[in-house]
C-alpha positions in Angstrom: -4.3 63.4 -54.7 -3.2 60.0 -53.4 -4.2 59.2 -49.8 -1.5 58.0 -47.5 -1.5 54.3 -46.9 -3.1 53.1 -43.7 -0.6 52.1 -41.1 -0.7 48.5 -39.9 -0.9 48.2 -36.1 1.8 46.0 -34.7 0.4 42.6 -33.5 0.8 42.2 -29.8 1.2 38.7 -28.4 -1.3 37.6 -25.9 -0.6 35.8 -22.6 -2.2 32.6 -21.3 -1.7 31.4 -17.8 -2.0 27.9 -16.6 -2.0 27.7 -12.8 -0.7 24.5 -11.2 -3.2 21.6 -11.4 -4.1 21.4 -7.8 -7.2 19.4 -8.8 -4.8 16.7 -10.0 -5.1 14.4 -13.0 -8.5 14.5 -14.6 -9.4 11.8 -17.1 -13.2 12.0 -17.2 -14.0 15.7 -18.0 -15.3 17.1 -21.3 -12.2 18.0 -23.2 -13.7 21.1 -24.8 -14.7 22.7 -21.6 -12.6 21.1 -18.9 -10.1 23.8 -18.1 -12.8 26.5 -17.6 -14.2 24.6 -14.6 -11.2 23.2 -12.7 -7.5 23.3 -12.3 -6.8 19.9 -13.6 -4.1 18.1 -15.6 -4.4 16.2 -18.9 -1.3 14.3 -17.7 0.4 14.4 -14.3 3.2 11.9 -14.0 5.6 11.8 -11.0 4.2 15.1 -9.7 2.1 15.1 -6.5 -0.8 17.6 -6.3 -0.6 19.7 -3.2 -3.3 22.2 -2.3 -1.0 25.1 -3.3 1.1 23.7 -6.2 2.3 20.4 -7.7 5.7 19.0 -6.5 8.0 16.6 -8.2 8.1 13.3 -6.3 11.2 12.0 -4.8 12.9 8.8 -6.0 13.3 5.3 -4.5 16.1 3.1 -3.3 16.6 -0.5 -2.5 16.2 -1.0 1.2 16.7 -4.7 1.6 17.2 -8.0 -0.3 15.3 -11.1 0.9 16.9 -14.5 0.4 18.8 -15.2 -2.8 16.9 -12.4 -4.6 15.1 -15.0 -6.8 11.6 -14.6 -5.4 9.3 -11.6 -5.3 8.4 -9.9 -2.0 4.8 -10.8 -1.5 4.0 -9.3 1.8 5.2 -6.6 4.2 4.0 -6.6 7.8 4.7 -4.2 10.7 4.4 -4.6 14.5 4.2 -1.6 16.8 3.8 -1.9 20.6 5.2 1.1 22.4 8.9 1.3 21.6 9.0 -2.2 20.3 8.5 -1.9 16.6 9.4 -4.3 13.8 9.1 -4.5 10.0 8.9 -7.9 8.2 9.0 -8.9 4.6 7.9 -12.3 3.2 8.7 -14.3 0.1 7.0 -17.5 -0.8 9.3 -19.6 1.5 10.4 -17.3 4.4 9.8 -14.3 6.6 12.6 -11.8 7.4 13.0 -9.1 10.0 14.0 -5.9 8.1 13.5 -3.4 10.8 17.1 -2.4 10.4 19.2 -3.5 7.5 23.0 -3.3 7.5 23.5 -3.9 3.7 20.6 -3.6 1.2 22.3 -6.1 -1.0 22.8 -8.8 1.6 19.8 -10.7 2.9 19.2 -10.9 6.7 18.8 -14.4 8.2 15.2 -15.5 7.9 13.1 -15.6 11.1 10.7 -18.2 9.7 11.6 -20.8 7.0 10.0 -23.8 5.3 6.9 -21.9 4.1 4.9 -22.4 1.0 3.3 -19.0 0.4 4.2 -15.4 1.0 0.6 -14.1 0.6 0.1 -13.2 4.3 -2.9 -11.4 5.7 -1.9 -9.7 9.0 -3.5 -7.9 11.9 -2.1 -6.6 15.2 -4.3 -7.8 18.1 -3.9 -7.0 21.8 -5.2 -9.3 24.6 -4.7 -9.3 28.3 -1.8 -11.7 27.7 0.1 -9.5 25.3 0.2 -7.8 21.9 0.5 -10.0 18.9 0.9 -9.8 15.1 -1.5 -12.5 13.7 -0.9 -13.8 10.2 -2.6 -16.3 7.9 -1.9 -17.3 4.2 -4.2 -20.3 3.5 -1.1 -22.5 2.9 0.9 -22.7 6.1 -0.1 -22.8 9.7 -1.1 -19.5 11.3 2.0 -17.6 12.4 2.0 -15.3 15.4 4.7 -12.8 16.4 4.7 -11.9 20.1 7.1 -9.0 20.0 10.1 -11.3 20.2 9.6 -14.6 18.5 7.4 -16.2 15.8 5.2 -19.2 16.6 3.2 -21.6 14.4 -0.3 -22.0 15.8 -2.3 -25.1 14.7 -4.2 -27.8 16.4 -1.7 -28.4 19.2 -0.8 -26.3 22.3 2.7 -24.9 22.4 4.5 -25.6 25.7 8.0 -24.8 27.0 9.9 -27.3 29.1 13.1 -26.1 30.6 16.0 -28.5 31.2 19.5 -28.7 32.7 22.1 -31.4 33.1 21.8 -32.3 29.4 24.2 -35.1 28.5 23.0 -35.8 24.9 21.2 -33.4 22.6 17.6 -33.9 21.6 16.6 -34.0 17.9 13.6 -32.1 16.7 10.6 -34.3 16.0 11.5 -36.8 18.8 9.0 -37.8 21.5 10.4 -36.9 24.9 9.3 -39.0 27.9 9.6 -38.3 31.6 11.4 -41.1 33.4 9.3 -40.8 36.6 6.0 -39.3 35.4 5.7 -41.1 32.1 4.5 -37.7 30.6 5.3 -37.3 26.8 5.4 -34.6 24.2 6.8 -34.2 20.7 9.6 -31.7 20.2 8.7 -29.0 17.8 11.8 -26.8 18.3 14.4 -26.1 21.0 17.0 -23.6 22.3 20.1 -25.5 23.2 22.7 -23.7 25.3 24.8 -26.7 26.1 23.9 -28.4 29.3 20.9 -26.1 29.7 18.1 -25.0 27.4 14.4 -25.6 26.7 12.2 -27.7 24.5 9.1 -26.4 22.7 6.6 -29.2 22.8 3.2 -29.8 21.3 0.3 -31.3 23.3 1.6 -32.9 26.5 0.2 -36.1 27.8 0.5 -36.3 31.6 2.5 -33.9 33.8 6.3 -33.6 33.7 7.9 -33.5 37.2 10.7 -31.2 38.3 14.1 -32.8 38.3 13.0 -36.0 36.6 15.1 -37.5 33.8 13.7 -37.0 30.3 14.9 -39.0 27.3 13.9 -39.3 23.6 15.6 -39.6 20.2 18.8 -40.4 22.0 18.7 -37.2 24.0 18.9 -37.0 27.8 18.5 -34.2 30.4 16.8 -33.3 33.6 13.5 -31.3 33.9 14.0 -27.8 35.4 10.7 -26.6 36.6 7.1 -27.3 35.4 6.1 -27.1 31.7 4.7 -23.6 30.7 1.8 -23.3 28.4 2.7 -20.6 25.9 -0.1 -20.7 23.3 -3.4 -22.5 23.2 -4.2 -24.5 20.1 -6.8 -23.4 17.5 -9.3 -26.2 17.2 -12.3 -26.5 14.9 -10.5 -25.7 11.7 -7.0 -26.2 10.3 -5.3 -22.8 10.4 -3.6 -23.4 7.0 -7.0 -23.1 5.3 -7.5 -19.5 6.6 -6.8 -16.8 4.1 -7.7 -13.5 5.8 -7.8 -12.2 9.4 -9.1 -9.1 11.1 -10.3 -8.0 14.5 -13.7 -6.7 15.6 -14.8 -5.9 19.1 -11.9 -7.8 20.8 -12.4 -10.9 18.6 -10.3 -12.4 15.8 -12.3 -13.2 12.7 -11.1 -15.2 9.7 -12.0 -16.1 6.1 -11.7 -19.7 5.0 -10.2 -19.8 1.6 -12.5 -20.4 -1.4 -15.6 -20.7 0.7 -18.4 -18.7 2.2 -17.3 -19.6 5.7 -16.1 -17.0 8.2 -14.7 -18.1 11.6 -14.2 -16.4 14.9 -12.4 -17.0 18.2 -13.6 -16.2 21.7 -13.2 -12.7 23.0 -9.7 -11.7 24.0 -8.2 -14.9 22.6 -5.7 -15.9 20.0 -6.4 -19.6 20.5 -9.1 -22.0 21.6 -12.2 -23.4 19.9 -12.9 -21.5 16.7 -16.5 -21.2 15.6 -17.8 -21.3 12.0 -20.1 -18.5 10.8 -21.5 -19.9 7.4 -22.6 -17.2 5.0 -23.6 -19.1 1.9 -27.2 -18.2 2.3 -26.5 -14.5 2.8 -25.1 -13.6 -0.7 -27.0 -14.1 -3.9 -24.2 -13.6 -6.5 -22.0 -16.5 -5.5 -18.2 -16.4 -5.4 -16.5 -16.7 -2.0 -15.5 -14.5 0.9 -12.5 -12.4 0.2 -11.9 -10.2 3.3 -13.5 -8.6 6.3 -13.0 -5.5 8.4 -14.4 -3.5 11.2 -16.2 -0.4 10.0 -16.9 2.7 12.1 -18.3 6.0 11.1 -18.9 7.2 14.6 -17.4 6.4 18.0 -20.3 5.9 20.4 -23.0 3.4 20.8 -23.9 0.3 18.8 -26.8 1.7 16.7 -26.7 3.3 13.3 -23.3 3.4 11.7 -21.2 3.2 14.8 -19.0 0.1 14.8 -19.9 -2.8 12.5 -18.4 -5.9 11.0 -18.3 -6.2 7.2 -17.8 -9.3 5.1 -16.8 -8.8 1.4 -17.1 -11.3 -1.4 -15.2 -11.8 -4.6 -18.3 -10.8 -6.5 -18.6 -7.5 -4.9 -21.3 -8.0 -2.2 -20.9 -6.7 1.3 -22.8 -7.9 4.3 -22.8 -5.6 7.3 -23.5 -6.8 10.9 -23.6 -5.1 14.2 -23.3 -6.6 17.7 -20.5 -8.4 19.4 -21.4 -12.1 19.6 -22.3 -14.0 16.4 -23.6 -16.9 18.4 -26.1 -14.8 20.3 -29.1 -13.8 18.2 -29.9 -11.0 20.7 -26.4 -9.5 20.3 -25.8 -10.0 16.6 -27.9 -8.7 13.7 -27.5 -8.1 10.0 -27.8 -4.5 9.0 -28.0 -5.3 5.2 -26.3 -6.7 2.2 -25.1 -4.2 -0.4 -23.4 -4.4 -3.8 -20.2 -2.7 -4.8 -17.9 -3.5 -7.7 -15.8 -6.6 -7.7 -12.8 -6.0 -5.3 -9.4 -6.1 -7.0 -7.8 -8.1 -4.2 -7.9 -8.9 -0.5 -5.5 -6.0 0.2 -7.1 -3.6 -2.2 -8.6 -1.3 0.4 -7.7 1.4 2.9 -9.3 2.8 6.0 -9.9 6.6 5.8 -11.1 7.8 9.1 -13.8 5.4 10.0 -14.8 4.7 6.4 -13.5 1.9 4.2 -12.5 2.6 0.6 -12.3 -0.4 -1.6 -10.6 -0.7 -5.0 -13.1 -2.3 -7.3 -13.7 -2.8 -11.0 -16.0 0.3 -11.0 -13.6 2.6 -9.0 -12.2 3.3 -5.6 -15.5 3.1 -3.7 -16.2 4.3 -0.1 -18.4 1.7 1.7 -20.4 4.6 3.1 -21.6 5.4 -0.5 -22.3 1.7 -1.3 -24.9 1.5 1.5 -26.6 4.7 0.3 -26.6 4.4 -3.5 -27.7 1.9 -6.1 -24.8 -0.1 -7.6 -25.4 1.6 -11.0 -24.8 5.0 -9.4 -21.6 4.1 -7.6 -19.1 5.1 -10.2 -19.7 8.8 -9.9 -19.5 8.5 -6.1 -16.1 6.8 -6.3 -13.0 8.6 -4.9 -11.4 7.7 -8.3 -14.1 9.4 -10.4 -11.8 12.1 -11.7 -9.6 9.4 -13.4 -12.5 7.1 -14.2 -11.6 6.3 -17.8 -8.0 5.5 -16.8 -9.0 3.4 -13.9 -11.3 1.3 -16.1 -8.5 0.9 -18.6 -6.1 -0.4 -15.8 -8.7 -2.8 -14.6 -9.0 -4.3 -18.1 -5.3 -4.4 -18.9 -4.2 -5.8 -15.6 -6.6 -8.6 -15.0 -5.2 -11.7 -13.4 -3.4 -10.1 -10.5 -4.2 -8.6 -7.1 -4.1 -4.9 -6.5 -2.8 -3.5 -3.2 -3.6 -0.1 -1.4 -2.0 1.8 1.5 -2.6 5.0 3.3 0.5 7.1 4.1 -0.8 9.5 6.8 2.5 11.5 7.2 2.3 12.5 3.5 -1.5 12.7 3.4 -1.3 10.3 0.5 -3.3 7.2 -0.6 -1.4 4.8 -2.9 -3.0 2.2 -5.2 -0.6 -0.3 -6.8 -2.0 -2.2 -9.8 -0.2 -5.5 -10.5 2.5 -5.4 -13.1 1.1 -8.1 -15.4 0.4 -8.7 -19.1 3.6 -6.9 -20.0 2.3 -3.6 -18.6 4.8 -1.0 -17.2 5.2 -0.5 -13.5 3.0 2.3 -12.1 1.1 3.4 -9.1 -1.8 5.8 -8.6 -1.6 8.3 -5.8 -4.1 10.6 -4.3 -4.0 13.6 -2.0 -6.4 12.5 0.7 -7.1 16.1 1.7 -8.1 17.3 -1.8 -9.0 14.0 -3.6 -6.6 15.0 -6.4 -4.9 12.2 -8.3 -1.5 11.6 -10.0 0.4 8.8 -11.6 3.8 7.5 -10.5 5.9 5.5 -13.0 8.8 3.1 -12.4 7.6 1.9 -9.0 6.8 -1.8 -9.2 5.0 -2.8 -6.0 3.6 -6.2 -5.1 2.8 -5.0 -1.6 2.9 -1.8 0.4 3.5 -0.8 4.0 3.7 2.5 5.8 6.1 2.1 8.7 7.5 4.8 11.1 6.6 7.6 8.7 8.2 5.9 5.8 6.7 4.0 2.8 8.1 0.7 1.6 7.0 -1.6 -1.2 7.9 -5.2 -2.0 9.1 -5.8 -5.5 10.5 -8.5 -7.8 13.9 -10.2 -7.2 13.5 -10.1 -3.5 13.7 -6.4 -3.3 12.1 -4.2 -0.6 12.2 -0.6 -1.9 11.8 2.6 0.1 9.7 5.2 -1.7 10.1 9.0 -1.8 13.8 9.2 -1.0 16.8 10.5 -3.0 16.4 12.0 -6.4 16.7 8.8 -8.5 14.8 5.6 -8.8 17.4 3.0 -7.6 20.1 5.0 -9.4 18.1 5.6 -12.6 16.6 8.8 -13.8 12.9 9.4 -13.9 10.8 12.2 -15.5 8.1 14.3 -14.1 5.6 15.4 -16.7 2.8 17.9 -16.3 0.3 18.9 -19.1 -2.6 21.1 -18.0 -6.0 20.5 -19.4 -6.3 21.9 -23.0 -7.7 25.4 -23.3 -9.1 27.1 -26.3 -9.1 30.5 -24.4 -12.8 31.1 -25.2 -12.0 31.4 -28.9 -12.4 27.9 -30.2 -12.5 28.9 -33.9 -9.3 31.0 -33.8 -5.9 29.5 -34.6 -3.3 30.0 -31.8 0.4 30.2 -32.5 2.4 29.9 -29.3 5.7 31.8 -29.2 7.3 31.7 -25.8 6.6 29.8 -22.6 8.0 29.7 -19.1 7.3 27.7 -16.0 7.2 29.5 -12.7 9.1 27.1 -10.4 9.9 27.1 -6.7 12.5 24.9 -5.1 15.7 24.7 -3.0 17.9 24.7 -6.1 17.8 25.8 -9.7 16.0 23.3 -11.9 15.7 23.2 -15.7 12.6 22.0 -17.5 11.9 21.0 -21.0 9.0 23.1 -22.4 6.9 22.0 -25.4 3.3 22.4 -26.5 0.5 20.0 -27.1 -2.4 20.9 -29.5 -6.0 20.1 -30.1 -6.5 17.3 -27.5 -4.0 15.0 -29.1 -0.9 13.9 -27.1 2.4 13.7 -28.9 5.7 12.6 -27.3 8.3 15.3 -26.7 11.9 15.0 -25.5 12.3 15.3 -21.7 15.7 16.9 -21.4 18.5 15.8 -19.1 18.8 15.7 -15.4 20.4 18.7 -13.7 23.6 18.3 -11.8 23.7 18.7 -8.0 25.2 22.1 -7.0 28.0 22.4 -4.5 25.6 23.9 -2.0 23.4 20.9 -1.8 22.5 19.6 1.7 24.8 16.6 1.6 25.6 15.2 5.0 22.8 16.8 7.0 20.8 13.6 7.5 21.3 9.9 8.1 21.5 7.7 5.0 18.3 5.7 4.5 16.5 7.6 7.3 16.5 11.3 6.7 15.0 12.8 3.6 17.6 14.8 1.7 16.8 18.4 1.1 14.6 18.8 4.2 16.6 22.0 5.0 16.9 24.6 2.3 15.8 28.1 1.3 13.1 28.1 -1.4 13.7 30.3 -4.4 11.7 31.1 -7.5 13.0 30.2 -10.9 11.5 31.2 -14.3 13.0 31.5 -17.7 11.3 32.1 -21.1 11.8 29.4 -23.8 10.8 29.4 -27.4 8.0 27.0 -28.4 6.4 26.2 -31.7 3.4 24.7 -33.4 -0.2 25.9 -33.7 -3.7 24.7 -32.9 -7.1 25.8 -31.9 -6.6 24.6 -28.3 -3.3 24.1 -26.6 -1.6 23.1 -23.4 2.1 23.5 -22.3 4.0 20.2 -21.8 6.5 20.6 -18.8 9.0 17.8 -18.2 11.6 17.6 -15.5 14.2 14.9 -15.3 15.6 13.9 -11.9 18.5 11.4 -11.4 20.8 12.5 -8.6 21.2 11.5 -5.0 19.7 14.8 -3.9 16.0 15.3 -4.7 15.0 18.4 -6.7 11.8 19.0 -4.6 10.7 21.5 -7.3 7.2 22.8 -7.4 5.3 24.1 -10.4 3.3 27.2 -9.4 2.1 28.2 -12.9 3.0 28.1 -16.6 2.7 31.1 -18.9 2.5 31.1 -22.7 2.6 34.0 -25.1 0.8 33.4 -28.3 -0.5 35.0 -31.5 -4.1 34.6 -32.7 -5.1 34.2 -36.3 -8.4 35.1 -37.9 -11.5 33.1 -37.3 -11.8 30.6 -40.1 -15.1 29.6 -41.6 
């Protein structure tokens, strides 16, 4: 008798779940075991890692054009004193007030002209006489903004001499002389209101008398009141040799370009006799001073790691001092000299709490770690350690330009902008400062960064100042968010997996489509990204102010998920999720998780 044939059990597809990569982009983990240990991403472009999900970044739009649009924007500086706030952008030849911009395609009138460099170092400094924005660039005289006007501070005092009864205008550069007193001064600039106005003079010899006749360069007027001293000269060094400025314990400190000399002014002063602090004998590895900063890990006392002054060289050495008066041996002492990696530029650092984190050729290194660990052990202690291999690649491929960094507190984000050199594409590295998770942003080309009034701006090529994280397009162009979790062999490395269906669990204010594909066996292959969705009628158009409000702030979050067919096979796989954005309204879509159904073949020998 024949036995009935054994029935074959139907094969049931298995389900793999990939939660959102809240650990961010991971580029230094063991590929074969990475996903079993952390919720990381093999690739995370244009998505920002939150602590609960990952969210597609918003776009960018041109905020201002500086000058003729032929020069890059080299520096952005902000001034904040109560309700008096201002944002400035600088090119190689001028400084512009861009606090408010009427037309992003039309340049505002320059506040300062005739410059030779736009590489400004800036610090806001308050004295008993006012609150100032102090700027140096090692090419032009120091510039100070007093909340209203800009002033060039060099080796001469700045005086104001009011006049009335003017009969003939005075030319700039002329020497004005008092008819009775014989006092003299050279005209640096002036405000001429017809018969009345005032002259800005350098050093004055003698004393001008009220109501005396003044003449010079063909001009003629009558003095109206005594001369007023506005700013005291900086004497002891030419301010056009100073490349960096910072404040520490009510003093301004400076770096002299291409030297081992630091300089400092008296307490509570923005002028006067400046004193040299030579540091050539402090550092053993040579180079020159690059920047300095105040460093504070605690808030009380002068001992330990409370408030200290640090000096950083181009070769990656850091000297730490405590005290308040470098000229007094009893009130100034060296804590130590430590080695970090070579800094990637004078603006390649941020302040996080009291700590300082410096972008170097070995990583984004906290100074607190540099004073505790040997140089050889710094890389694992770097904030950038999860993306170590990619960081090192960027350092090698983008040599020759300065990096810049910025902390954006309102978004709990740190931004690192490598230079766009050597034909490399524009990109920025971003980190969630709460979790330390990293991601990569493409298309954003930043020479400089500035967080201002809760908004982020970056200076770019062709005179553009661009606002980041607004709208749903990059200056009108589409961009793609891509998320690939770490590869997973699902604890069966020798079994072939054949994915069948996949879906992304999304959350957002509007329905968003994604392109879903698969990646296999730790090798990345490019896949199509799909097209950008069209804004629905119910979008929040008109609820905010253009250029100020962030579109989509108001909206009900909904969940969206839809199965899609996928193909391919491999022993380890990862879903490839791509979202294209290109509209005025941002998508604000979050990825919660990705699910994949798959079949498993037999274990092969």
